[in-house]
py3Dmol code that shows the C-alpha trace and the ligand (Angstrom):
import py3Dmol

protein = """\
ATOM      1  CA  MET A   1     104.397  69.470 144.427  1.00  0.00           C
ATOM      2  CA  SER A   2     102.291  71.426 142.001  1.00  0.00           C
ATOM      3  CA  GLU A   3     101.450  75.040 141.425  1.00  0.00           C
ATOM      4  CA  THR A   4      97.980  76.438 140.833  1.00  0.00           C
ATOM      5  CA  PRO A   5      98.412  79.709 138.997  1.00  0.00           C
ATOM      6  CA  ARG A   6      95.467  82.064 138.992  1.00  0.00           C
ATOM      7  CA  ASP A   7      96.183  83.513 135.582  1.00  0.00           C
ATOM      8  CA  ARG A   8      95.831  80.919 132.856  1.00  0.00           C
ATOM      9  CA  PRO A   9      96.107  82.498 129.377  1.00  0.00           C
ATOM     10  CA  ARG A  10      95.979  78.946 128.000  1.00  0.00           C
ATOM     11  CA  ARG A  11      92.218  78.890 128.685  1.00  0.00           C
ATOM     12  CA  LEU A  12      91.766  80.965 125.556  1.00  0.00           C
ATOM     13  CA  ARG A  13      93.792  78.502 123.489  1.00  0.00           C
ATOM     14  CA  THR A  14      91.945  75.309 124.384  1.00  0.00           C
ATOM     15  CA  THR A  15      89.999  74.619 121.183  1.00  0.00           C
ATOM     16  CA  PRO A  16      90.144  75.806 117.585  1.00  0.00           C
ATOM     17  CA  ALA A  17      86.801  77.550 118.123  1.00  0.00           C
ATOM     18  CA  MET A  18      88.121  79.398 121.168  1.00  0.00           C
ATOM     19  CA  ARG A  19      91.320  80.388 119.375  1.00  0.00           C
ATOM     20  CA  ARG A  20      89.317  81.649 116.426  1.00  0.00           C
ATOM     21  CA  LEU A  21      87.113  83.696 118.728  1.00  0.00           C
ATOM     22  CA  VAL A  22      90.034  85.481 120.364  1.00  0.00           C
ATOM     23  CA  ALA A  23      92.179  85.933 117.262  1.00  0.00           C
ATOM     24  CA  GLU A  24      93.469  89.519 117.164  1.00  0.00           C
ATOM     25  CA  THR A  25      94.512  89.572 113.537  1.00  0.00           C
ATOM     26  CA  ARG A  26      92.440  88.150 110.725  1.00  0.00           C
ATOM     27  CA  LEU A  27      93.294  88.025 107.079  1.00  0.00           C
ATOM     28  CA  HIS A  28      90.754  88.922 104.427  1.00  0.00           C
ATOM     29  CA  PRO A  29      91.159  88.753 100.642  1.00  0.00           C
ATOM     30  CA  ALA A  30      90.119  92.412 100.272  1.00  0.00           C
ATOM     31  CA  GLU A  31      93.290  93.612 101.943  1.00  0.00           C
ATOM     32  CA  LEU A  32      95.608  91.718  99.608  1.00  0.00           C
ATOM     33  CA  ILE A  33      97.155  93.266  96.501  1.00  0.00           C
ATOM     34  CA  LEU A  34      98.861  91.249  93.777  1.00  0.00           C
ATOM     35  CA  PRO A  35     101.926  92.676  91.994  1.00  0.00           C
ATOM     36  CA  MET A  36     101.968  91.503  88.349  1.00  0.00           C
ATOM     37  CA  PHE A  37     104.383  91.737  85.442  1.00  0.00           C
ATOM     38  CA  VAL A  38     103.539  92.297  81.793  1.00  0.00           C
ATOM     39  CA  ARG A  39     106.267  91.970  79.192  1.00  0.00           C
ATOM     40  CA  GLU A  40     106.185  93.504  75.761  1.00  0.00           C
ATOM     41  CA  GLY A  41     106.344  91.043  72.887  1.00  0.00           C
ATOM     42  CA  LEU A  42     105.120  87.968  74.772  1.00  0.00           C
ATOM     43  CA  THR A  43     102.276  85.900  73.383  1.00  0.00           C
ATOM     44  CA  ALA A  44     102.070  83.516  76.358  1.00  0.00           C
ATOM     45  CA  PRO A  45     103.083  83.698  80.030  1.00  0.00           C
ATOM     46  CA  SER A  46     106.746  83.063  80.735  1.00  0.00           C
ATOM     47  CA  PRO A  47     107.906  81.836  84.179  1.00  0.00           C
ATOM     48  CA  ILE A  48     110.359  83.930  86.231  1.00  0.00           C
ATOM     49  CA  GLY A  49     113.226  81.707  87.388  1.00  0.00           C
ATOM     50  CA  SER A  50     113.934  83.521  90.644  1.00  0.00           C
ATOM     51  CA  MET A  51     110.254  83.642  91.622  1.00  0.00           C
ATOM     52  CA  PRO A  52     108.835  80.132  91.210  1.00  0.00           C
ATOM     53  CA  GLY A  53     105.091  80.361  90.636  1.00  0.00           C
ATOM     54  CA  VAL A  54     105.238  83.907  89.221  1.00  0.00           C
ATOM     55  CA  SER A  55     105.222  84.648  85.489  1.00  0.00           C
ATOM     56  CA  HIS A  56     105.653  87.459  83.053  1.00  0.00           C
ATOM     57  CA  HIS A  57     102.351  87.972  81.312  1.00  0.00           C
ATOM     58  CA  SER A  58     101.418  88.830  77.783  1.00  0.00           C
ATOM     59  CA  VAL A  59      98.765  91.527  77.552  1.00  0.00           C
ATOM     60  CA  ASP A  60      96.119  88.841  76.992  1.00  0.00           C
ATOM     61  CA  SER A  61      97.194  86.547  79.794  1.00  0.00           C
ATOM     62  CA  LEU A  62      97.421  89.561  82.109  1.00  0.00           C
ATOM     63  CA  ARG A  63      93.847  90.483  81.297  1.00  0.00           C
ATOM     64  CA  ARG A  64      92.672  87.009  82.201  1.00  0.00           C
ATOM     65  CA  ALA A  65      94.797  86.843  85.345  1.00  0.00           C
ATOM     66  CA  VAL A  66      93.438  90.171  86.587  1.00  0.00           C
ATOM     67  CA  ALA A  67      89.888  88.955  85.955  1.00  0.00           C
ATOM     68  CA  GLU A  68      90.724  85.857  88.052  1.00  0.00           C
ATOM     69  CA  ALA A  69      92.174  88.057  90.786  1.00  0.00           C
ATOM     70  CA  ALA A  70      88.938  90.038  90.838  1.00  0.00           C
ATOM     71  CA  GLU A  71      86.965  86.803  91.133  1.00  0.00           C
ATOM     72  CA  ALA A  72      89.191  85.701  94.005  1.00  0.00           C
ATOM     73  CA  GLY A  73      88.048  88.838  95.792  1.00  0.00           C
ATOM     74  CA  ILE A  74      91.435  90.428  96.362  1.00  0.00           C
ATOM     75  CA  GLY A  75      91.570  94.188  96.775  1.00  0.00           C
ATOM     76  CA  GLY A  76      93.825  95.218  93.949  1.00  0.00           C
ATOM     77  CA  VAL A  77      96.599  94.547  91.494  1.00  0.00           C
ATOM     78  CA  MET A  78      99.820  96.498  90.957  1.00  0.00           C
ATOM     79  CA  LEU A  79     101.083  96.353  87.385  1.00  0.00           C
ATOM     80  CA  PHE A  80     104.728  96.494  86.302  1.00  0.00           C
ATOM     81  CA  GLY A  81     105.738  96.694  82.631  1.00  0.00           C
ATOM     82  CA  ILE A  82     108.844  95.365  80.913  1.00  0.00           C
ATOM     83  CA  PRO A  83     109.532  97.037  77.556  1.00  0.00           C
ATOM     84  CA  THR A  84     111.512  95.515  74.682  1.00  0.00           C
ATOM     85  CA  SER A  85     113.660  98.609  74.325  1.00  0.00           C
ATOM     86  CA  LYS A  86     114.984 101.037  76.902  1.00  0.00           C
ATOM     87  CA  ASP A  87     116.668 104.442  76.680  1.00  0.00           C
ATOM     88  CA  ALA A  88     118.255 107.041  78.947  1.00  0.00           C
ATOM     89  CA  VAL A  89     115.021 108.849  79.825  1.00  0.00           C
ATOM     90  CA  GLY A  90     112.704 105.839  79.884  1.00  0.00           C
ATOM     91  CA  SER A  91     110.576 106.964  76.927  1.00  0.00           C
ATOM     92  CA  GLY A  92     108.457 103.816  77.079  1.00  0.00           C
ATOM     93  CA  ALA A  93     107.042 104.924  80.414  1.00  0.00           C
ATOM     94  CA  THR A  94     105.322 108.004  79.007  1.00  0.00           C
ATOM     95  CA  ASP A  95     104.434 106.654  75.556  1.00  0.00           C
ATOM     96  CA  GLU A  96     100.729 105.869  75.372  1.00  0.00           C
ATOM     97  CA  ASN A  97     101.736 102.816  73.339  1.00  0.00           C
ATOM     98  CA  GLY A  98     104.311 101.793  75.946  1.00  0.00           C
ATOM     99  CA  ILE A  99     103.704  98.313  77.343  1.00  0.00           C
ATOM    100  CA  LEU A 100     102.485  99.352  80.776  1.00  0.00           C
ATOM    101  CA  ASN A 101     100.010 101.882  79.417  1.00  0.00           C
ATOM    102  CA  VAL A 102      98.712  99.487  76.762  1.00  0.00           C
ATOM    103  CA  ALA A 103      98.305  96.724  79.354  1.00  0.00           C
ATOM    104  CA  THR A 104      96.556  99.054  81.796  1.00  0.00           C
ATOM    105  CA  ARG A 105      93.972 100.018  79.173  1.00  0.00           C
ATOM    106  CA  ALA A 106      93.386  96.352  78.319  1.00  0.00           C
ATOM    107  CA  VAL A 107      92.994  95.358  81.956  1.00  0.00           C
ATOM    108  CA  VAL A 108      90.661  98.214  82.830  1.00  0.00           C
ATOM    109  CA  GLU A 109      88.545  97.413  79.783  1.00  0.00           C
ATOM    110  CA  GLU A 110      88.286  93.832  81.064  1.00  0.00           C
ATOM    111  CA  VAL A 111      87.569  94.346  84.769  1.00  0.00           C
ATOM    112  CA  GLY A 112      86.266  97.921  85.020  1.00  0.00           C
ATOM    113  CA  ASP A 113      86.265  98.827  88.667  1.00  0.00           C
ATOM    114  CA  ALA A 114      85.633  95.324  90.023  1.00  0.00           C
ATOM    115  CA  ILE A 115      89.151  95.474  91.450  1.00  0.00           C
ATOM    116  CA  VAL A 116      91.481  98.437  92.000  1.00  0.00           C
ATOM    117  CA  VAL A 117      93.944  98.601  89.120  1.00  0.00           C
ATOM    118  CA  GLN A 118      97.203 100.240  90.179  1.00  0.00           C
ATOM    119  CA  THR A 119     100.376 100.931  88.248  1.00  0.00           C
ATOM    120  CA  ASP A 120     104.011 101.287  89.229  1.00  0.00           C
ATOM    121  CA  LEU A 121     105.147 104.839  88.581  1.00  0.00           C
ATOM    122  CA  CYS A 122     108.910 104.612  88.271  1.00  0.00           C
ATOM    123  CA  LEU A 123     111.404 104.759  85.441  1.00  0.00           C
ATOM    124  CA  ASP A 124     113.709 101.861  86.317  1.00  0.00           C
ATOM    125  CA  GLU A 125     112.085  99.286  84.050  1.00  0.00           C
ATOM    126  CA  PHE A 126     112.284 101.721  81.150  1.00  0.00           C
ATOM    127  CA  THR A 127     115.777 103.203  81.458  1.00  0.00           C
ATOM    128  CA  ASP A 128     118.840 101.614  79.853  1.00  0.00           C
ATOM    129  CA  HIS A 129     120.931 102.453  82.941  1.00  0.00           C
ATOM    130  CA  GLY A 130     118.277 100.925  85.222  1.00  0.00           C
ATOM    131  CA  HIS A 131     117.946 103.840  87.639  1.00  0.00           C
ATOM    132  CA  CYS A 132     114.598 105.066  88.909  1.00  0.00           C
ATOM    133  CA  GLY A 133     115.225 108.504  87.452  1.00  0.00           C
ATOM    134  CA  VAL A 134     117.130 110.316  84.731  1.00  0.00           C
ATOM    135  CA  LEU A 135     120.826 111.066  85.122  1.00  0.00           C
ATOM    136  CA  ASP A 136     122.691 114.368  85.119  1.00  0.00           C
ATOM    137  CA  ALA A 137     125.909 115.077  83.214  1.00  0.00           C
ATOM    138  CA  ARG A 138     127.959 113.399  85.946  1.00  0.00           C
ATOM    139  CA  GLY A 139     125.848 110.263  85.933  1.00  0.00           C
ATOM    140  CA  ALA A 140     124.050 110.972  89.219  1.00  0.00           C
ATOM    141  CA  VAL A 141     120.290 110.589  89.500  1.00  0.00           C
ATOM    142  CA  ASP A 142     118.833 114.054  88.872  1.00  0.00           C
ATOM    143  CA  ASN A 143     115.971 114.485  91.316  1.00  0.00           C
ATOM    144  CA  ASP A 144     114.210 117.497  89.846  1.00  0.00           C
ATOM    145  CA  ALA A 145     114.568 116.481  86.208  1.00  0.00           C
ATOM    146  CA  THR A 146     113.095 113.117  87.212  1.00  0.00           C
ATOM    147  CA  LEU A 147     110.047 114.804  88.720  1.00  0.00           C
ATOM    148  CA  LEU A 148     109.205 116.184  85.270  1.00  0.00           C
ATOM    149  CA  ARG A 149     109.295 112.638  83.871  1.00  0.00           C
ATOM    150  CA  TYR A 150     107.101 111.397  86.727  1.00  0.00           C
ATOM    151  CA  ARG A 151     104.548 114.128  85.982  1.00  0.00           C
ATOM    152  CA  ASP A 152     104.259 112.926  82.381  1.00  0.00           C
ATOM    153  CA  MET A 153     104.169 109.313  83.478  1.00  0.00           C
ATOM    154  CA  ALA A 154     101.332 110.104  85.871  1.00  0.00           C
ATOM    155  CA  ILE A 155      99.226 111.573  83.082  1.00  0.00           C
ATOM    156  CA  ALA A 156      99.979 108.634  80.774  1.00  0.00           C
ATOM    157  CA  GLN A 157      98.930 106.138  83.462  1.00  0.00           C
ATOM    158  CA  ALA A 158      95.866 108.040  84.621  1.00  0.00           C
ATOM    159  CA  SER A 159      94.752 108.432  80.990  1.00  0.00           C
ATOM    160  CA  ALA A 160      95.159 104.680  80.538  1.00  0.00           C
ATOM    161  CA  GLY A 161      92.755 104.129  83.429  1.00  0.00           C
ATOM    162  CA  SER A 162      94.980 103.394  86.389  1.00  0.00           C
ATOM    163  CA  GLN A 163      93.100 104.188  89.583  1.00  0.00           C
ATOM    164  CA  MET A 164      96.101 104.423  91.863  1.00  0.00           C
ATOM    165  CA  LEU A 165      99.677 105.332  91.011  1.00  0.00           C
ATOM    166  CA  GLY A 166     102.417 103.580  92.968  1.00  0.00           C
ATOM    167  CA  LEU A 167     105.255 106.077  93.341  1.00  0.00           C
ATOM    168  CA  SER A 168     108.184 103.783  93.997  1.00  0.00           C
ATOM    169  CA  GLY A 169     111.091 105.949  92.807  1.00  0.00           C
ATOM    170  CA  MET A 170     112.032 107.656  96.090  1.00  0.00           C
ATOM    171  CA  MET A 171     112.645 111.084  94.554  1.00  0.00           C
ATOM    172  CA  ASP A 172     112.146 114.048  96.900  1.00  0.00           C
ATOM    173  CA  GLY A 173     108.909 115.874  96.212  1.00  0.00           C
ATOM    174  CA  GLN A 174     107.469 113.157  93.962  1.00  0.00           C
ATOM    175  CA  VAL A 175     104.095 112.951  95.675  1.00  0.00           C
ATOM    176  CA  ALA A 176     103.505 116.714  95.507  1.00  0.00           C
ATOM    177  CA  ALA A 177     104.619 116.885  91.872  1.00  0.00           C
ATOM    178  CA  VAL A 178     102.389 114.017  90.738  1.00  0.00           C
ATOM    179  CA  ARG A 179      99.386 115.247  92.756  1.00  0.00           C
ATOM    180  CA  GLU A 180      99.689 118.713  91.237  1.00  0.00           C
ATOM    181  CA  GLU A 181      99.995 117.368  87.706  1.00  0.00           C
ATOM    182  CA  LEU A 182      97.000 115.044  88.124  1.00  0.00           C
ATOM    183  CA  ASP A 183      94.851 117.862  89.489  1.00  0.00           C
ATOM    184  CA  ASP A 184      95.920 120.245  86.726  1.00  0.00           C
ATOM    185  CA  HIS A 185      94.653 117.684  84.225  1.00  0.00           C
ATOM    186  CA  GLY A 186      91.400 117.035  86.062  1.00  0.00           C
ATOM    187  CA  PHE A 187      92.380 113.609  87.398  1.00  0.00           C
ATOM    188  CA  PHE A 188      91.080 114.449  90.855  1.00  0.00           C
ATOM    189  CA  ASP A 189      90.025 110.869  91.565  1.00  0.00           C
ATOM    190  CA  THR A 190      93.301 109.194  90.631  1.00  0.00           C
ATOM    191  CA  ALA A 191      94.869 108.170  93.927  1.00  0.00           C
ATOM    192  CA  VAL A 192      98.528 108.386  94.874  1.00  0.00           C
ATOM    193  CA  LEU A 193     100.281 105.623  96.785  1.00  0.00           C
ATOM    194  CA  GLY A 194     103.536 106.976  98.196  1.00  0.00           C
ATOM    195  CA  TYR A 195     106.258 104.387  98.712  1.00  0.00           C
ATOM    196  CA  ALA A 196     107.310 106.546 101.585  1.00  0.00           C
ATOM    197  CA  ALA A 197     109.732 104.353 103.477  1.00  0.00           C
ATOM    198  CA  LYS A 198     111.430 102.293 100.826  1.00  0.00           C
ATOM    199  CA  TYR A 199     114.746 100.853 101.872  1.00  0.00           C
ATOM    200  CA  ALA A 200     117.783  99.984  99.727  1.00  0.00           C
ATOM    201  CA  SER A 201     117.265  96.254 100.177  1.00  0.00           C
ATOM    202  CA  ALA A 202     118.945  93.048  99.081  1.00  0.00           C
ATOM    203  CA  PHE A 203     115.483  91.510  99.116  1.00  0.00           C
ATOM    204  CA  TYR A 204     114.645  93.123  95.748  1.00  0.00           C
ATOM    205  CA  GLY A 205     117.080  90.710  94.076  1.00  0.00           C
ATOM    206  CA  PRO A 206     114.562  88.403  92.399  1.00  0.00           C
ATOM    207  CA  PHE A 207     112.457  91.391  91.243  1.00  0.00           C
ATOM    208  CA  ARG A 208     115.433  92.847  89.432  1.00  0.00           C
ATOM    209  CA  GLU A 209     115.671  89.621  87.470  1.00  0.00           C
ATOM    210  CA  ALA A 210     111.922  89.713  86.950  1.00  0.00           C
ATOM    211  CA  VAL A 211     112.015  93.158  85.382  1.00  0.00           C
ATOM    212  CA  GLN A 212     115.244  92.392  83.532  1.00  0.00           C
ATOM    213  CA  SER A 213     116.864  95.330  85.274  1.00  0.00           C
ATOM    214  CA  SER A 214     119.885  96.878  83.619  1.00  0.00           C
ATOM    215  CA  LEU A 215     121.043  98.498  86.867  1.00  0.00           C
ATOM    216  CA  GLN A 216     124.775  98.883  87.468  1.00  0.00           C
ATOM    217  CA  GLY A 217     125.626  99.932  91.001  1.00  0.00           C
ATOM    218  CA  ASP A 218     122.901 100.497  93.567  1.00  0.00           C
ATOM    219  CA  ARG A 219     120.088 102.801  94.628  1.00  0.00           C
ATOM    220  CA  ARG A 220     121.573 104.045  97.894  1.00  0.00           C
ATOM    221  CA  SER A 221     121.478 107.692  96.879  1.00  0.00           C
ATOM    222  CA  TYR A 222     117.675 107.580  96.872  1.00  0.00           C
ATOM    223  CA  GLN A 223     116.431 104.551  98.823  1.00  0.00           C
ATOM    224  CA  LEU A 224     116.775 104.497 102.621  1.00  0.00           C
ATOM    225  CA  ASP A 225     119.612 102.984 104.597  1.00  0.00           C
ATOM    226  CA  PRO A 226     118.310  99.752 106.204  1.00  0.00           C
ATOM    227  CA  GLY A 227     119.392 100.859 109.669  1.00  0.00           C
ATOM    228  CA  ASN A 228     117.409 104.109 109.678  1.00  0.00           C
ATOM    229  CA  ARG A 229     114.130 104.027 111.557  1.00  0.00           C
ATOM    230  CA  ARG A 230     113.742 107.737 112.326  1.00  0.00           C
ATOM    231  CA  GLU A 231     114.354 108.612 108.689  1.00  0.00           C
ATOM    232  CA  GLY A 232     111.565 106.220 107.701  1.00  0.00           C
ATOM    233  CA  THR A 233     109.192 108.273 109.831  1.00  0.00           C
ATOM    234  CA  ARG A 234     110.403 111.492 108.237  1.00  0.00           C
ATOM    235  CA  GLU A 235     109.736 110.138 104.748  1.00  0.00           C
ATOM    236  CA  LEU A 236     106.273 108.975 105.789  1.00  0.00           C
ATOM    237  CA  LEU A 237     105.374 112.389 107.186  1.00  0.00           C
ATOM    238  CA  LEU A 238     106.619 114.144 104.049  1.00  0.00           C
ATOM    239  CA  ASP A 239     104.524 111.924 101.770  1.00  0.00           C
ATOM    240  CA  ILE A 240     101.440 112.461 103.922  1.00  0.00           C
ATOM    241  CA  GLU A 241     102.003 116.243 103.906  1.00  0.00           C
ATOM    242  CA  GLN A 242     102.378 116.194 100.117  1.00  0.00           C
ATOM    243  CA  GLY A 243      99.003 114.541  99.742  1.00  0.00           C
ATOM    244  CA  ALA A 244      99.630 110.797  99.509  1.00  0.00           C
ATOM    245  CA  ASP A 245      96.326 108.911  99.779  1.00  0.00           C
ATOM    246  CA  VAL A 246      98.118 105.814 101.057  1.00  0.00           C
ATOM    247  CA  VAL A 247     101.676 105.322 102.266  1.00  0.00           C
ATOM    248  CA  MET A 248     103.846 102.256 102.029  1.00  0.00           C
ATOM    249  CA  VAL A 249     106.657 100.588 103.905  1.00  0.00           C
ATOM    250  CA  LYS A 250     108.902  98.320 101.874  1.00  0.00           C
ATOM    251  CA  PRO A 251     110.210  95.636 102.247  1.00  0.00           C
ATOM    252  CA  ALA A 252     107.920  94.265 104.940  1.00  0.00           C
ATOM    253  CA  MET A 253     109.442  91.532 107.108  1.00  0.00           C
ATOM    254  CA  SER A 254     112.737  93.215 107.967  1.00  0.00           C
ATOM    255  CA  TYR A 255     110.989  96.561 108.603  1.00  0.00           C
ATOM    256  CA  LEU A 256     108.137  95.706 110.959  1.00  0.00           C
ATOM    257  CA  ASP A 257     109.224  98.375 113.463  1.00  0.00           C
ATOM    258  CA  VAL A 258     109.017 101.047 110.761  1.00  0.00           C
ATOM    259  CA  LEU A 259     105.601  99.686 109.835  1.00  0.00           C
ATOM    260  CA  SER A 260     104.456  99.830 113.416  1.00  0.00           C
ATOM    261  CA  ASP A 261     105.662 103.465 113.703  1.00  0.00           C
ATOM    262  CA  ALA A 262     103.820 104.287 110.478  1.00  0.00           C
ATOM    263  CA  ALA A 263     100.596 102.698 111.695  1.00  0.00           C
ATOM    264  CA  ALA A 264     100.776 104.768 114.878  1.00  0.00           C
ATOM    265  CA  LEU A 265     101.327 108.113 113.180  1.00  0.00           C
ATOM    266  CA  SER A 266      99.534 107.920 109.847  1.00  0.00           C
ATOM    267  CA  PRO A 267      96.075 109.401 109.247  1.00  0.00           C
ATOM    268  CA  VAL A 268      95.975 107.588 105.864  1.00  0.00           C
ATOM    269  CA  PRO A 269      96.113 103.835 105.210  1.00  0.00           C
ATOM    270  CA  VAL A 270      99.497 102.174 105.585  1.00  0.00           C
ATOM    271  CA  TRP A 271     100.413  99.334 103.290  1.00  0.00           C
ATOM    272  CA  ALA A 272     103.422  97.051 103.231  1.00  0.00           C
ATOM    273  CA  TYR A 273     105.109  95.319 100.308  1.00  0.00           C
ATOM    274  CA  GLN A 274     106.216  91.752 100.931  1.00  0.00           C
ATOM    275  CA  VAL A 275     108.898  91.838  98.274  1.00  0.00           C
ATOM    276  CA  SER A 276     110.333  89.317  95.853  1.00  0.00           C
ATOM    277  CA  GLY A 277     113.167  88.182  98.130  1.00  0.00           C
ATOM    278  CA  GLU A 278     110.756  87.510 100.977  1.00  0.00           C
ATOM    279  CA  TYR A 279     108.687  85.451  98.550  1.00  0.00           C
ATOM    280  CA  ALA A 280     111.682  83.608  97.118  1.00  0.00           C
ATOM    281  CA  MET A 281     113.099  82.698 100.538  1.00  0.00           C
ATOM    282  CA  ILE A 282     109.900  81.017 101.670  1.00  0.00           C
ATOM    283  CA  GLU A 283     109.382  79.290  98.330  1.00  0.00           C
ATOM    284  CA  ALA A 284     112.963  77.992  98.319  1.00  0.00           C
ATOM    285  CA  ALA A 285     112.837  76.704 101.888  1.00  0.00           C
ATOM    286  CA  ALA A 286     109.464  75.071 101.248  1.00  0.00           C
ATOM    287  CA  ALA A 287     110.703  73.458  98.027  1.00  0.00           C
ATOM    288  CA  ASN A 288     113.493  71.902 100.073  1.00  0.00           C
ATOM    289  CA  GLY A 289     111.014  70.588 102.615  1.00  0.00           C
ATOM    290  CA  TRP A 290     112.520  72.800 105.321  1.00  0.00           C
ATOM    291  CA  ILE A 291     109.334  74.655 106.247  1.00  0.00           C
ATOM    292  CA  ASP A 292     105.617  74.099 105.869  1.00  0.00           C
ATOM    293  CA  ARG A 293     104.833  76.308 102.877  1.00  0.00           C
ATOM    294  CA  ARG A 294     101.237  77.229 103.623  1.00  0.00           C
ATOM    295  CA  ARG A 295     101.786  77.905 107.304  1.00  0.00           C
ATOM    296  CA  ALA A 296     104.877  79.982 106.591  1.00  0.00           C
ATOM    297  CA  ILE A 297     103.018  82.073 104.017  1.00  0.00           C
ATOM    298  CA  GLU A 298     100.056  82.661 106.322  1.00  0.00           C
ATOM    299  CA  GLU A 299     102.295  83.490 109.270  1.00  0.00           C
ATOM    300  CA  SER A 300     104.402  85.902 107.240  1.00  0.00           C
ATOM    301  CA  VAL A 301     101.356  87.865 106.087  1.00  0.00           C
ATOM    302  CA  VAL A 302      99.639  87.782 109.487  1.00  0.00           C
ATOM    303  CA  GLY A 303     102.835  89.171 111.026  1.00  0.00           C
ATOM    304  CA  ILE A 304     102.861  92.072 108.577  1.00  0.00           C
ATOM    305  CA  ARG A 305      99.204  92.820 109.326  1.00  0.00           C
ATOM    306  CA  ARG A 306      99.780  92.528 113.077  1.00  0.00           C
ATOM    307  CA  ALA A 307     102.642  95.052 112.873  1.00  0.00           C
ATOM    308  CA  GLY A 308     100.196  97.572 111.429  1.00  0.00           C
ATOM    309  CA  ALA A 309      99.705  97.146 107.687  1.00  0.00           C
ATOM    310  CA  ASP A 310      96.140  97.852 106.567  1.00  0.00           C
ATOM    311  CA  ALA A 311      96.841  95.961 103.349  1.00  0.00           C
ATOM    312  CA  VAL A 312      99.696  93.873 102.003  1.00  0.00           C
ATOM    313  CA  LEU A 313     101.194  93.603  98.533  1.00  0.00           C
ATOM    314  CA  THR A 314     102.146  89.964  98.174  1.00  0.00           C
ATOM    315  CA  TYR A 315     102.842  87.633  95.276  1.00  0.00           C
ATOM    316  CA  TRP A 316     100.690  85.057  97.110  1.00  0.00           C
ATOM    317  CA  ALA A 317      97.597  87.294  97.142  1.00  0.00           C
ATOM    318  CA  VAL A 318      95.371  85.094  94.976  1.00  0.00           C
ATOM    319  CA  GLU A 319      96.505  81.769  96.419  1.00  0.00           C
ATOM    320  CA  LEU A 320      96.123  83.096  99.950  1.00  0.00           C
ATOM    321  CA  ALA A 321      92.678  84.476  99.146  1.00  0.00           C
ATOM    322  CA  GLY A 322      91.709  80.968  98.015  1.00  0.00           C
ATOM    323  CA  TRP A 323      92.742  79.520 101.362  1.00  0.00           C
ATOM    324  CA  LEU A 324      90.820  82.190 103.233  1.00  0.00           C
ATOM    325  CA  ARG A 325      87.512  81.427 101.570  1.00  0.00           C
TER     326      ARG A 325
END
"""
ligand_1 = """\
16
PBG
C 111.364 99.976 91.664
C 110.766 98.817 92.348
C 111.427 97.770 93.006
C 110.459 96.900 93.487
C 109.240 97.421 93.121
N 109.442 98.606 92.437
C 112.779 97.409 93.179
C 113.936 98.215 93.194
O 113.987 99.256 93.854
O 114.861 97.766 92.514
C 110.743 95.639 94.226
C 109.642 94.689 94.368
C 110.048 93.348 94.816
O 111.232 93.075 95.092
O 109.143 92.503 94.901
N 110.509 100.470 90.672
"""
view = py3Dmol.view(width=600, height=400)
view.addModel(protein, "pdb")
view.setStyle({"model": 0}, {"cartoon": {"style": "trace"}})
view.addModel(ligand_1, "xyz")
view.setStyle({"model": 1}, {"stick": {}})
view.zoomTo()
view.show()
């Protein structure tokens, strides 16, 4: 006995050439963005234990690494700074001699506009309490006082040459505040990336080590509850209304439904951030020989693109770009 089905989807899977021809999702280096860390006081790169393969850079090594990223053809870099000293208001974030602003100037001087240089606009790396904003008298994160700090930070970063500001702090009204401040200072071409749907995630664990976070407690009073899909949409719409040039969903792999909603509703590009924990999990499993590293990396990024991301922030951006060439 045998069946002869009429519909045979397997026809389109017969050879590598056929599969390539019918592939629905293709990766390209231009839609990859590399997050990078620069640490004040370093003279050489220093590996991050929880993120094997990723290092803290000195200003000089960052410069070179960004030039290499440009040569690899990736779309952009997102810079994070780690200062030697922190205080309650995150002074280092708005100081033109603060590490992130110094590094941004150095990088832009090196690569010009061969690659889009973006900077993280958030206070958590710069505050001694580790929160993304300043605190009120009771120790709660003060939304509106934080917006004033973000305005100053935006001008410091735009003046340093950042072309796109990554607003990752999840304060209400942050996109509108930063857009207004940039325009008031004539920075009409500095773009705003709104981390619209950013969830309070355990997958940021390795990043917190990477930025030597001093956080006590958690960020649940400003980042989204992992179970909330509708609220993710609300945040996306608010950021778009406030003038975000690009919106982001973060983390990526556990939030593919939110990403798919965002792709369906957004008139601006939607990006996704494959965060440190997603990176560390695959690296750890691969190091143990439990999964095929390259295939797992490619599949993870293809899945994020398939769900609707126009571009992906991933710590594998340069390595992946090399495989794609
Ligand atoms: C906050 C920020 C975080 C990440 C990027 N920006 C983490 C947090 O909210 O603690 C996480 C990135 C990652 O895990 O790769 N400024």
